[in-house]
N, C-alpha and C positions, 0 to 999 in steps of 0.2 A: 654606830653599833646598837642593836635593839638588846634591850635588857630582857631576856628570856625568863628571867626570876620573877618578873612582874606579875602580880596576881589580879584577876578581873573577876568582878561579880556583876552578872547583869540580871536585873529585876524587871519582869514583864516580858513574857515570851510570844508576843504577838509577832506579825511579820517583822517589824524593824528589830525588836529585841533577840529573836531567834536568829536573824541574820548576822547581828553583831558577835552574839556569843558562838556561833559555829565558826565564822570567819576568823575570830582571835584564837580559837582552838586550833584551826587549820595552819594559822601561822606560828603555832608551837607555844602558846600560852596557857597556862592553867586558869580554866574558867570554871566558876560557880554559876549555875543558871537557877533561878528562882521564880517561880509562879504560883498563885493562889489556885489555880485551875489544874487539876489533876491530869487532865486529858494533853494540855500544853506540856506539862513535865515529862509526860510518857513520850511524845513525840521527839525530845531533846535526849531521852537517855542514852543513846549511843553516840552523840555527836558532840558532847562536851565531857570535861573531866568530872565535874559533879552536876546532880540537878535535884532540886528540892521543892516539895510543895510546902509554902509557908505563907502566912498572911503577914506581909512586910508593914502593915500598919500597927502592928503588935511589937512594941520595943523589945520584949522578953523573946520573941521569936528571932529577932534581928541579933541579939546578944547572943542567943543559944549558937547561932550560925557562925560566931566569930567574926561578924561583917567588919569590924574596925581594922582587922588584920590585912584586909584586902587593899592593893595601892590604888586600884581605881574601881568606883561602884557606878554602873550605868543605870539610871532609873529610865526605863523603857515602857512604863504603863502608858498606855495610850488613852483608851475611852473613858477610865474613871479619873478626872482630873483631881477629886477629892484625895484619892489613894495616892496619886503621884505626888501630889504636895505634901501630904504628911509622911509619906515614906522619905522623901528628901529631907523634911524638917528632923525626923528621928535620926537619920543616918548624920546630919550635921551634929546633933546633940550628942551622938555616940564617938563622935571625933573622928570621922573617915576622913582619909587624907585628900582625895579628891572625887568631886562627884559631878558626873555627866548626867543632865536631866532632858529628857525629851519634852519639848513644848507644843501644844496644839496651835497656839497663836501668840501675839506680841504681848497681850496682856497676861497670860499664862506665864511667859517667859520672865516678864519683870517681878511676877510673883516668887518665881523660883530664884531668880537673882537676888531678891531681897531676904529670903530665908537661908542663903549661903550656897546655892548651887555654883560649882566652879566654872562650869560650861554649860551652855544652853544649846540644844539642837533643834532644828525646826525640819524634821524630815519631809513633812508634806510640801514645805514652801521651798525646800532645796531640790525636791524632786520635781517640783513645777520649774524651777530655773532651768534644771537639766534637759527637761523636754523642750522646752522653749528653745534653748541654745541648739539641741539637736535639729529642731525643725527649721531654724535659719540657717545653719551651716551643716552640711552632711560631713564634715571634718570631724566636728566636736562629738567626741565619745563620752566625756563624763564633764560636768562643769559644777563646781561648788563654791559658792561665795563665802569667803571667810569674814571680811566685813564689807562695808559698802565701797572701799577702794581697792580692796585685796582678794585676789580670786585663785583657784587652782584648777587647772584644766588638762584634760587629756585630748590632744588633737593629731589627727593622722597627718604626717608630715606633708605640707603643700608641695606641689611640684617646684615651684620657685626656689626651695631651699633645698632640693635633693642635689646631691654631689657636692655640696658646700660644707665645710666644716662649721663647728659652733662659734669659733672664732671669727670665721669669714662672715657669718649670718649676722653676728654682732647684735643680738637681739636685745641685749640688756641696755644698749645704748639706744638703740631704735624705739624699742617698746616698752622699756621699763621692766621686763620680765627675764625670769631666769630658767633655764631648761635643767630641771633637778634630776631628771631620770628619762632613758630612752628605753622603750619595749622593743625589741628585735625579735619576732619568731617567740620562741619561748624564754629568752634571756632578758633579763632586766639590767641594763647598765647605769649603775648609782655609785658616784656622780659620774656623768660622762666627761672624759676629758676634754678640752678646748680644740684640741686637733682631730675630735672624732667626726667623721664625714657622714653628713644626714643620707640614709638610703630609702628608696622606695618602698613604701609599706611600714617605715617606721612610726612608731606613736611616741610622740613627744609629750612629755609632763612638765607643765609650767607652772610657776608660781610667780605671781607679780601684780602689776595695777591692773585693774579691771578694763580701763580703757585700752591698755595694751594688748590684752588677751582678747579682747573685741577686734582690735585691728588683725591680729592673726588669723581670726575667724574667716577675716575677708579674704585672704590670701587663696591663690588656687595653684 
């Protein structure tokens, strides 16, 4: 069950931050979007719960917004690494419960981890992975590496699995992966029962060993 009472704040409303803020809002969550640029703020005025123009490198500005009351704060500032790091540091000092910070590269990520970010995301790197996997396998729709060994992927059901139930496919044993959901037309089956038959056009959402997902990509 999703906790719809969870409140999110997104700082930095470039493409990445705007996408996160509007998606969370569409999913039914309360979202505060913040950016220093008035133009960016105006763009999102109709698509999130609240949007504010503020300098998040100023501790008093963040205090005034009641930022510590939010369950998750996403630091999506992209171009200005100094502002990204300083904002993350202030959020940590203010006692924010969970901080997700965007990193440009590994060194930037290490810096964010050292100052206390709870989760580091690498949008450019992850997008590169996704595109590469899409290029080598037309079945792969989304691909996100959660760690070197663990990945999540959306794959159009290979013909070899169509007509078989999840239990018959036995993917957990064969590939060390779990089907956590099936997208069928406009319906999302979460979690899918073991006797659910895989149909043509189904999109299978997997979580599991990276090597297992790579083997799944090779199926036709």
